[in-house]
N, C-alpha and C positions, 0 to 999 in steps of 0.2 A: 530181558526184553528191551529192545532199543527204543529210542524216542520215536522213530519212524513207525514202529509197530504200534506204540501207544496212540500216536496221532491217527493212524489208519483206523484203529479200533474206535476211536472217538468219532471220527468223521463218518465211518461206515457202519456205526452201531445198528442203525435201522436196516441197512442192507444185510448185515449179518443175521439179524433177527428174521428177515424175510428169506434169506438164503443160507440157512443153517447147514445145508448139505455141502455148500461150497466154502463158506467161512471167510476168514480174513484173507487168505492167500489169493482167492479169486477177486475179492472185493477191492483189495489193495492194487493201485495202479502199478504196472510193471515198469 
């Protein structure tokens, strides 16, 4: 897991919890 992925998980933890169907890939800025 890259630092970017870790950072995204940290920043978007709430979003991921809200949007479990989409997860990090959608929550993470492209």
